[in-house]
C-alpha positions as CSV (number, residue, x, y, z in Angstrom):
1,M,140.4,142.6,28.6
2,D,137.5,144.8,28.5
3,V,137.0,147.4,31.5
4,H,134.5,145.2,33.3
5,V,136.1,141.8,33.5
6,P,137.1,141.0,37.0
7,L,140.5,141.6,37.7
8,V,140.9,137.9,39.2
9,I,140.7,136.6,35.8
10,T,143.4,138.7,34.4
11,E,145.7,138.0,37.5
12,T,145.1,134.2,37.4
13,L,145.8,134.1,33.4
14,R,149.2,136.1,34.1
15,R,150.3,133.8,36.7
16,R,149.8,131.0,34.1
17,G,152.0,132.9,31.8
18,V,149.3,134.4,29.6
19,N,149.9,138.0,28.0
20,V,147.1,140.0,29.1
21,L,146.4,143.6,28.8
22,R,143.6,145.3,30.6
23,A,141.8,148.2,28.7
24,Q,142.7,150.1,32.2
25,E,146.4,149.6,31.7
26,D,146.3,150.8,27.9
27,K,144.5,154.0,28.9
28,A,141.5,152.8,27.1
29,E,138.9,152.4,29.9
30,R,136.7,155.2,28.7
31,M,136.7,154.3,24.9
32,E,133.5,153.5,23.2
33,D,133.1,149.8,22.3
34,S,134.1,150.3,18.5
35,A,137.0,152.2,19.5
36,L,138.3,149.7,21.9
37,L,137.9,147.0,19.3
38,D,139.7,149.0,16.9
39,R,142.5,149.6,19.5
40,A,142.7,145.7,20.3
41,S,143.1,145.0,16.6
42,A,145.7,147.7,16.2
43,L,147.6,146.0,18.9
44,K,146.8,142.5,17.3
45,R,145.0,141.5,20.4
46,V,141.9,139.3,20.8
47,L,139.5,141.3,23.1
48,F,137.6,139.4,26.0
49,T,134.5,140.7,27.2
50,Q,131.2,139.9,29.1
51,D,129.5,143.1,27.5
52,D,126.8,142.2,25.1
53,D,127.0,145.4,23.2
54,F,130.4,144.1,21.5
55,L,128.4,141.3,20.1
56,V,126.2,143.8,18.1
57,E,129.4,145.7,16.9
58,C,131.1,142.5,15.9
59,A,127.9,141.6,13.9
60,K,128.0,144.8,12.1
61,R,131.5,144.2,11.0
62,Q,131.2,141.0,9.9
63,A,128.1,142.0,7.9
64,N,130.0,144.7,6.2
65,L,133.1,142.8,6.1
66,I,135.1,145.3,8.4
67,P,137.9,143.3,9.9
68,F,138.7,143.0,13.5
69,F,141.3,140.9,15.4
70,G,138.7,138.8,17.2
71,L,136.3,138.6,20.2
72,I,135.8,136.4,22.9
73,Y,132.6,136.7,24.9
74,A,131.2,135.2,28.0
75,H,127.9,136.0,29.6
76,Q,128.7,136.9,33.1
77,M,125.5,134.9,34.5
78,K,126.5,131.7,32.5
79,I,130.1,131.1,33.4
80,T,132.2,130.8,36.4
81,I,135.4,133.0,36.8
82,G,137.1,129.2,37.0
83,Q,135.6,128.4,33.7
84,C,136.6,131.7,32.0
85,V,140.3,131.3,33.3
86,R,140.3,127.7,32.0
87,D,139.1,128.4,28.7
88,L,141.0,131.7,28.1
89,N,144.1,129.9,29.0
90,L,143.3,127.1,26.6
91,I,142.7,129.4,23.8
92,A,145.9,131.5,24.5
93,N,147.9,128.2,24.4
94,V,146.1,126.3,21.7
95,Y,144.6,128.8,19.1
96,D,146.3,130.4,16.3
97,P,145.5,134.1,16.2
98,S,144.0,133.6,12.7
99,D,141.7,131.0,14.3
100,I,139.9,133.8,15.8
101,E,140.2,136.6,13.3
102,N,136.9,138.2,12.3
103,R,135.1,135.9,14.6
104,V,133.3,135.7,17.8
105,E,134.2,132.8,20.3
106,Y,131.7,132.3,22.9
107,L,132.6,130.8,26.4
108,P,132.3,128.5,28.0
109,L,134.0,126.3,25.2
110,E,132.2,123.1,26.2
């Protein structure tokens, strides 16, 4: 989870059995976006964010064929916390990591 994701999303996903790591817990809360994306990739974790800057970073990586483990993006004004939880839970339980590798998945899924 990126640093700005509401804690309630993380806590609810954990109650549902989803293995979630917040940037703050990984001592990565002050990392630049590119470094945080690298850190998530090194840990083999998909990064969830509501920060538009990550879309620019991922587009650069895709254009230059620089691998990353994957990004899930939700615009904070276009999705509810409940939708985030539902969709992230679905992704965690249905997707294979290779389904998102080097891609950006947008929420809500509908």
